[in-house]
C-alpha positions as CSV (number, residue, x, y, z in Angstrom):
1,M,0.1,0.0,-0.3
2,K,2.9,2.3,0.8
3,K,4.2,1.8,-2.6
4,Y,1.2,3.1,-4.1
5,I,0.8,5.9,-2.1
6,A,4.3,6.6,-3.2
7,L,3.8,6.2,-6.6
8,S,0.5,8.7,-6.4
9,A,2.7,11.1,-4.8
10,V,5.0,11.4,-7.8
11,A,2.3,11.5,-10.1
12,M,0.7,14.4,-8.5
13,S,4.2,16.4,-8.2
14,F,4.9,15.4,-11.9
15,V,1.5,17.0,-12.8
16,A,1.6,19.8,-10.4
17,A,5.1,20.8,-11.7
18,A,3.6,20.7,-15.4
19,S,0.7,22.7,-14.2
20,L,2.8,25.4,-13.2
21,N,4.5,25.8,-16.4
22,A,1.5,25.3,-18.7
23,A,-1.5,24.8,-16.6
24,D,-3.5,25.5,-20.0
25,D,-2.2,22.1,-21.4
26,I,-3.5,19.6,-18.8
27,N,-7.0,19.1,-20.6
28,S,-5.3,18.7,-23.8
29,M,-2.9,16.2,-22.2
30,F,-6.2,13.9,-21.8
31,S,-8.2,15.0,-24.8
32,E,-5.4,14.2,-27.1
33,G,-4.7,10.9,-25.6
34,K,-4.5,7.6,-27.7
35,V,-6.8,4.9,-27.3
36,S,-5.6,1.3,-29.0
37,G,-6.0,-2.4,-28.2
38,Q,-6.4,-5.6,-29.5
39,I,-9.3,-8.2,-29.9
40,R,-8.2,-11.8,-29.8
41,E,-10.2,-15.3,-30.4
42,F,-8.4,-18.5,-29.7
43,T,-9.5,-21.9,-30.5
44,I,-7.0,-24.6,-29.2
45,S,-7.4,-28.4,-29.3
46,R,-4.9,-30.8,-27.9
47,S,-5.1,-34.9,-28.6
48,V,-3.2,-36.6,-25.7
49,E,-2.0,-39.9,-26.5
50,L,-0.8,-42.2,-23.5
51,S,0.9,-45.5,-24.1
52,A,-0.9,-47.1,-20.9
53,G,-4.3,-46.2,-22.1
54,A,-6.7,-43.6,-21.3
55,D,-6.1,-41.0,-24.5
56,Y,-8.3,-37.7,-24.2
57,T,-8.7,-34.8,-26.0
58,R,-9.1,-31.4,-24.8
59,H,-10.6,-28.1,-26.3
60,A,-11.0,-24.4,-25.6
61,N,-12.2,-21.6,-27.3
62,A,-12.1,-17.9,-26.2
63,I,-12.5,-14.0,-26.8
64,G,-10.8,-11.1,-25.4
65,G,-8.0,-9.0,-25.5
66,Y,-7.1,-5.3,-24.2
67,L,-8.3,-1.9,-24.1
68,K,-5.6,0.7,-23.5
69,Y,-5.7,4.5,-23.1
70,E,-2.4,6.7,-23.0
71,T,-2.3,10.3,-22.6
72,A,-0.4,12.8,-24.7
73,S,2.9,14.0,-23.2
74,L,3.1,17.0,-21.2
75,S,6.6,18.5,-20.6
76,G,7.5,14.5,-20.9
77,L,5.2,13.1,-18.8
78,S,2.6,10.8,-19.9
79,L,0.1,8.4,-18.3
80,G,-1.3,4.8,-19.4
81,A,-3.7,2.2,-18.2
82,A,-4.7,-1.1,-19.9
83,F,-7.8,-3.3,-19.4
84,Y,-7.5,-6.8,-19.9
85,T,-10.2,-9.7,-20.1
86,T,-10.7,-13.3,-21.4
87,Y,-14.1,-14.8,-21.9
88,G,-14.8,-18.5,-22.8
89,F,-17.7,-19.3,-25.6
90,L,-18.6,-22.9,-26.6
91,N,-17.0,-25.0,-23.9
92,E,-19.6,-27.2,-22.8
93,S,-17.8,-29.8,-20.6
94,K,-17.4,-29.7,-16.9
95,K,-14.8,-26.4,-16.4
96,T,-12.7,-27.9,-13.9
97,D,-12.2,-31.2,-16.0
98,Y,-8.6,-30.7,-17.5
99,N,-9.0,-33.4,-19.9
100,Q,-11.7,-31.9,-21.4
101,V,-11.2,-28.0,-21.2
102,D,-7.8,-26.9,-21.9
103,P,-6.9,-24.3,-19.1
104,T,-4.6,-22.1,-20.9
105,L,-7.1,-19.7,-21.8
106,F,-8.6,-18.8,-18.7
107,G,-8.0,-17.8,-15.1
108,E,-8.5,-20.0,-11.9
109,N,-11.0,-23.0,-12.2
110,N,-11.1,-22.3,-16.1
111,E,-13.5,-19.2,-14.9
112,N,-13.5,-16.2,-17.2
113,Y,-11.7,-13.1,-15.9
114,S,-10.7,-9.3,-16.3
115,M,-8.1,-7.2,-14.7
116,L,-6.3,-3.8,-14.9
117,G,-3.1,-5.3,-16.0
118,E,-1.4,-1.7,-17.1
119,A,-1.2,1.3,-14.6
120,Y,2.2,3.3,-15.1
121,I,3.6,7.1,-15.2
122,Q,6.2,7.6,-17.9
123,Y,8.4,10.3,-18.0
124,K,10.9,11.4,-21.0
125,T,13.6,13.6,-21.3
126,G,16.2,13.8,-23.8
127,N,17.2,10.3,-24.3
128,T,16.0,8.9,-20.6
129,L,13.0,7.4,-20.3
130,F,11.4,6.0,-16.7
131,K,8.4,4.1,-16.9
132,G,6.5,2.8,-13.4
133,G,3.7,0.9,-12.5
134,R,2.2,-1.9,-14.1
135,Q,3.4,-2.6,-17.5
136,K,4.5,-5.4,-20.1
137,L,8.1,-6.4,-20.0
138,V,9.9,-8.0,-22.7
139,T,13.5,-9.0,-21.7
140,P,15.1,-12.7,-22.1
141,M,14.8,-13.7,-18.5
142,L,11.4,-11.7,-17.4
143,A,8.7,-11.5,-20.4
144,D,5.1,-11.6,-21.2
145,D,5.1,-15.1,-23.0
146,D,2.1,-13.9,-25.0
147,A,1.3,-17.5,-26.4
148,R,-2.3,-17.9,-25.4
149,M,-5.2,-15.4,-24.5
150,L,-3.6,-12.9,-22.1
151,P,0.1,-12.0,-21.4
152,N,2.3,-12.0,-18.3
153,L,2.5,-8.4,-16.7
154,F,4.8,-6.8,-14.1
155,E,4.7,-4.0,-11.6
156,A,8.1,-2.3,-12.4
157,Y,10.2,0.7,-12.2
158,V,12.3,0.7,-15.2
159,L,15.1,3.6,-16.5
160,T,16.2,3.4,-20.2
161,N,19.4,5.8,-21.6
162,K,20.5,6.3,-24.9
163,D,23.0,8.8,-24.4
164,I,25.9,6.6,-25.2
165,A,26.2,6.1,-29.1
166,N,24.9,3.0,-30.3
167,T,24.4,2.1,-26.8
168,T,20.9,1.0,-24.7
169,L,21.3,1.0,-21.1
170,T,18.4,-0.2,-18.8
171,L,17.9,-0.2,-15.0
172,G,15.2,-1.5,-13.4
173,H,13.5,-2.9,-10.6
174,V,10.3,-5.4,-10.5
175,T,8.4,-6.2,-7.5
176,K,5.1,-8.2,-8.4
177,F,4.2,-10.6,-11.3
178,A,0.8,-11.2,-13.1
179,Q,0.9,-14.5,-14.7
180,G,-0.9,-14.8,-18.0
181,T,-3.1,-17.5,-18.9
182,F,-0.2,-19.7,-20.8
183,G,1.3,-20.7,-17.4
184,R,-1.8,-22.4,-16.6
185,T,-0.3,-25.3,-18.6
186,Y,1.6,-26.6,-15.6
187,N,0.7,-27.3,-12.0
188,A,3.7,-27.0,-10.1
189,G,7.1,-28.2,-9.9
190,L,10.6,-28.8,-11.7
191,L,8.8,-28.8,-15.2
192,A,6.8,-25.3,-14.3
193,A,10.1,-23.7,-12.9
194,T,12.0,-24.6,-15.9
195,A,9.5,-23.7,-18.7
196,G,8.8,-20.1,-17.3
197,Y,6.6,-20.1,-14.4
198,S,5.8,-21.0,-10.7
199,H,7.5,-24.0,-8.7
200,E,4.6,-24.0,-6.1
201,D,1.4,-23.3,-8.3
202,S,1.0,-21.6,-11.5
203,R,-2.5,-23.3,-12.3
204,N,-4.1,-21.2,-9.5
205,Q,-2.1,-17.7,-9.5
206,V,-3.4,-16.2,-12.8
207,G,-4.6,-13.0,-13.4
208,S,-3.3,-10.9,-9.9
209,F,-0.1,-9.3,-8.9
210,T,1.7,-10.8,-6.8
211,N,5.5,-10.4,-5.4
212,V,7.8,-12.1,-7.7
213,G,9.4,-14.5,-4.7
214,T,6.0,-15.3,-3.3
215,Y,4.8,-16.2,-6.9
216,A,8.0,-18.3,-8.0
217,F,8.7,-20.0,-4.8
218,D,6.1,-19.1,-2.0
219,E,8.6,-17.0,0.0
220,K,8.3,-13.1,-0.1
221,T,11.3,-11.4,-1.4
222,D,12.5,-8.1,-2.2
223,G,12.1,-8.3,-5.9
224,I,14.2,-8.4,-8.7
225,T,16.7,-5.7,-9.8
226,M,18.0,-5.9,-13.4
227,A,20.6,-4.0,-15.3
228,A,21.3,-4.7,-19.1
229,A,23.4,-2.9,-22.1
230,S,22.9,-3.2,-25.6
231,Y,25.4,-2.2,-28.0
232,T,25.0,-1.9,-31.9
233,G,28.4,0.0,-32.5
234,I,29.9,-2.8,-35.0
235,A,28.6,-3.2,-38.4
236,N,26.4,-6.4,-38.4
237,L,26.9,-6.9,-34.9
238,K,24.7,-6.7,-31.7
239,L,25.6,-7.4,-28.4
240,D,23.3,-8.1,-25.3
241,L,24.2,-8.6,-21.4
242,W,21.5,-8.6,-18.5
243,D,21.8,-9.4,-15.1
244,Y,19.0,-10.1,-12.8
245,Y,19.3,-10.1,-9.1
246,A,16.3,-12.0,-7.7
247,H,17.0,-11.3,-4.3
248,D,17.3,-14.3,-1.7
249,I,16.9,-16.5,-4.8
250,M,19.4,-16.1,-7.4
251,N,21.3,-14.2,-9.8
252,I,20.9,-14.6,-13.3
253,I,23.3,-13.5,-16.0
254,Y,22.4,-13.4,-19.6
255,G,24.3,-12.6,-22.7
256,E,23.9,-12.7,-26.2
257,A,25.6,-12.0,-29.4
258,N,24.0,-11.7,-32.8
259,F,26.5,-11.5,-36.2
260,S,25.8,-11.3,-39.8
261,W,28.2,-11.1,-43.0
262,K,28.3,-11.0,-46.7
263,C,28.7,-14.7,-48.4
264,L,32.1,-14.7,-50.1
265,I,30.6,-16.9,-53.0
266,T,27.3,-15.1,-54.0
267,D,25.7,-12.2,-52.3
268,A,22.2,-14.1,-52.7
269,L,23.1,-16.1,-49.3
270,K,23.0,-13.9,-46.3
271,P,24.5,-16.3,-43.4
272,Y,24.2,-15.2,-39.7
273,A,25.3,-16.8,-36.4
274,A,24.2,-16.1,-32.8
275,V,25.5,-17.4,-29.3
276,Q,23.5,-17.0,-26.1
277,I,24.5,-17.9,-22.5
278,I,22.5,-18.1,-19.2
279,K,24.4,-18.3,-15.7
280,E,22.6,-18.9,-12.4
281,D,23.7,-19.0,-9.0
282,A,21.8,-19.4,-5.9
283,V,22.0,-15.8,-3.6
284,G,20.7,-14.7,-0.1
285,D,18.4,-17.4,1.9
286,E,18.5,-19.7,-1.4
287,F,14.6,-19.8,-1.7
288,A,15.1,-22.1,-4.7
289,G,17.7,-24.0,-3.1
290,D,21.8,-24.5,-4.2
291,I,21.3,-23.2,-8.0
292,D,24.3,-23.6,-9.8
293,S,23.4,-23.9,-13.6
294,M,24.3,-23.1,-17.0
295,Y,22.9,-23.1,-20.5
296,V,25.0,-22.4,-23.8
297,A,23.3,-22.1,-27.2
298,G,24.2,-21.3,-30.6
299,K,22.4,-20.8,-33.8
300,F,23.4,-20.7,-37.5
301,G,21.3,-19.6,-40.5
302,V,21.0,-18.5,-43.7
303,K,18.6,-16.3,-45.8
304,V,18.0,-16.5,-49.6
305,Q,15.5,-13.9,-50.6
306,N,12.3,-14.6,-48.8
307,F,13.5,-18.4,-47.3
308,D,15.4,-18.7,-44.0
309,L,16.8,-21.9,-42.8
310,S,18.5,-21.9,-39.4
311,F,19.9,-24.5,-36.9
312,A,20.5,-24.3,-33.4
313,Y,22.4,-26.5,-30.6
314,S,22.0,-26.1,-26.9
315,K,23.7,-27.8,-23.6
316,T,23.1,-27.4,-19.8
317,D,25.3,-29.1,-17.0
318,N,24.7,-32.1,-16.0
319,N,22.8,-33.3,-12.7
320,D,24.5,-35.0,-9.8
321,A,22.9,-38.6,-9.1
322,T,22.3,-37.2,-5.7
323,N,20.3,-34.4,-7.1
324,N,17.6,-36.2,-9.2
325,N,13.8,-36.1,-8.8
326,G,12.9,-32.3,-9.4
327,F,16.1,-30.8,-7.3
328,L,16.8,-27.7,-9.3
329,Q,20.3,-27.3,-8.9
330,D,21.7,-27.7,-12.2
331,A,18.3,-26.8,-14.2
332,V,18.0,-23.2,-15.7
333,V,15.1,-21.9,-13.5
334,S,12.8,-19.4,-15.3
335,P,9.9,-18.6,-13.2
336,W,8.8,-15.2,-14.5
337,G,8.0,-16.0,-18.2
338,G,11.5,-15.4,-19.7
339,M,12.0,-18.0,-22.8
340,P,14.9,-16.7,-24.9
341,A,15.9,-20.5,-25.5
342,Y,17.1,-20.9,-29.2
343,T,16.2,-24.3,-29.1
344,Q,12.8,-24.5,-27.4
345,G,9.5,-26.0,-29.0
346,M,6.3,-24.5,-29.5
347,V,5.6,-26.1,-26.3
348,T,8.6,-28.4,-25.3
349,R,11.0,-26.6,-22.9
350,H,12.8,-29.5,-22.0
351,M,16.3,-27.5,-23.1
352,F,16.6,-25.9,-19.7
353,L,16.1,-29.5,-17.5
354,A,19.8,-30.5,-16.4
355,G,22.0,-32.2,-18.7
356,T,20.0,-31.6,-21.7
357,D,21.5,-31.8,-25.5
358,A,18.6,-30.0,-27.5
359,A,19.0,-29.3,-31.1
360,K,16.4,-27.5,-33.4
361,V,16.0,-26.9,-37.1
362,A,13.8,-24.3,-38.6
363,A,12.8,-23.1,-42.1
364,T,10.6,-20.0,-43.0
365,Y,9.1,-18.7,-46.2
366,N,7.7,-15.3,-47.1
367,F,5.2,-15.7,-49.8
368,K,4.9,-11.8,-50.3
369,D,6.6,-12.2,-53.8
370,L,3.9,-14.5,-54.7
371,G,1.2,-12.1,-54.1
372,A,0.1,-13.7,-50.5
373,N,1.1,-11.7,-47.4
374,V,1.8,-15.2,-45.7
375,L,4.4,-16.2,-43.4
376,A,5.0,-19.6,-42.9
377,T,7.7,-21.8,-40.8
378,L,8.1,-25.4,-40.2
379,Y,10.6,-26.6,-37.3
380,Y,12.0,-29.8,-35.2
381,A,13.4,-30.2,-32.1
382,N,15.0,-33.0,-30.4
383,F,15.9,-33.2,-26.9
384,N,18.6,-35.6,-25.5
385,M,17.7,-35.9,-21.8
386,A,20.3,-37.2,-19.1
387,A,19.5,-39.8,-16.7
388,N,19.4,-37.4,-13.9
389,N,17.4,-34.5,-15.4
390,G,14.4,-34.8,-12.6
391,Y,11.6,-34.7,-15.0
392,T,11.5,-37.4,-17.9
393,Y,13.6,-40.6,-18.4
394,G,13.5,-40.6,-22.0
395,D,14.5,-38.2,-25.0
396,A,11.8,-35.9,-26.3
397,K,10.7,-34.7,-29.7
398,E,8.9,-31.9,-31.0
399,S,8.0,-30.8,-34.7
400,G,5.4,-28.0,-35.9
401,F,4.3,-25.2,-38.2
402,D,3.1,-21.9,-37.7
403,V,1.3,-19.8,-40.5
404,I,0.7,-16.3,-40.3
405,Y,-1.7,-14.5,-42.7
406,N,-2.3,-11.0,-42.8
407,P,-5.4,-10.3,-45.1
408,S,-5.3,-7.2,-47.1
409,I,-9.0,-6.9,-47.5
410,V,-9.3,-6.4,-43.3
411,K,-6.5,-3.8,-42.3
412,N,-4.8,-4.8,-38.8
413,L,-6.3,-8.0,-39.0
414,Q,-4.0,-11.1,-38.5
415,L,-5.2,-14.9,-39.0
416,R,-2.4,-17.5,-37.6
417,L,-2.5,-21.2,-37.5
418,R,0.1,-23.0,-35.3
419,A,0.3,-26.8,-34.4
420,N,2.7,-28.9,-32.6
421,Y,3.2,-32.6,-32.3
422,A,5.2,-33.8,-29.2
423,D,6.6,-37.1,-29.1
424,D,7.3,-39.0,-25.5
425,F,7.2,-35.4,-24.1
426,N,7.6,-37.4,-20.9
427,V,8.6,-40.9,-19.9
428,A,7.9,-42.8,-16.7
429,Q,10.7,-44.0,-14.9
430,T,9.4,-47.3,-13.5
431,T,6.9,-48.2,-16.4
432,G,8.5,-46.7,-19.3
433,A,4.8,-45.2,-20.3
434,T,5.0,-42.4,-22.7
435,L,3.2,-39.1,-23.2
436,S,2.5,-37.9,-26.5
437,W,0.0,-35.2,-28.2
438,D,-1.0,-33.5,-31.5
439,E,-2.1,-30.0,-30.7
440,Y,-3.5,-27.3,-33.0
441,R,-4.5,-23.5,-32.8
442,F,-6.2,-20.8,-34.5
443,I,-5.8,-17.4,-33.3
444,A,-7.3,-14.1,-34.8
445,N,-6.0,-10.9,-33.7
446,Y,-7.4,-7.5,-34.6
447,N,-5.4,-4.6,-33.4
448,F,-6.4,-1.1,-33.3
């Protein structure tokens, strides 16, 4: 409560200062504001195959999105707010039967819900921007992960500066996390914590802003302090370095380099390469345990006109045999939606489990030169699992496609068809029973 009072006091002081300098512009600050938003319809169907029998298919349909208002800037100051909602329809099965209704489009108990997802103050002066309050974040290890109906959202205070040429500096502090609907894929445990969500309970924490420590490991903390630098001063090279200090949980270092160059054989080929590293170490009270993990990945690709082909490979540290069955020590933990891995599948995120060698090949083609505003991607990912990864006792595979169509007849409308086919997503230790599925998604987004 004190934080909200302090935030309100800051807002009032900004407005008061602006009033002294340009009192006649207060009205235009609001009257010249902008309304924006998105209407989203989402349909999903997953047919699950269990080698032990009892196969099932679950479905869900929902419509929702967000409505946002942001004031015009007055002496660098602006305010913003956004309302988010999801509403299910044509879901005739019992709501809480998760073998019948897919949970990833709804709130707790598969109910509809709405929330004030964004409410922030923004101030810009020169090359410096401050944004504080409820907002979206899109960073490597803290992100919106907007893969279903509603995204993850954050209560955060972020300062960005671009005074240094070709360099963006970021400093911020994150206090609360509001999980989006995608996190309801997971109940709890190791798989949830390595796939982007709460180790304790992600199915029942949707739709409300919660202390980041309480959300992830059921222990209240002082939040996450983050700092970053991005540099683009060398031709065809981009460097990013992030540090996240999650108080009494862990310190996360994320580094990435992207490089492209001219092919010596022909200008028609445009090769590129990238590397990324994630290093995690427990700090303070170690509420997630004695984390000491590393993920390293590389990617190589080539573009030929409208065609893009890439291959990625990654590796994580091995677990000691005594740390089996869910211990997080050597797993890469990502409880707040961050999922930057080159080798992730559309759903399968085993690449962060300990001792995993993962590989992914993807091909994308843009049909614009053929007169169609269509972007299509095919991919295949393989996860070679170590014996002591703590979740599955066999290798996993996933393939799929993603087709995006922007019809010219309706401006700002996007239609998307996605599918993933997970083989041996989980293999039981004692029986060898497997879990696999075929999943299809149709998404319509209308932006305004």
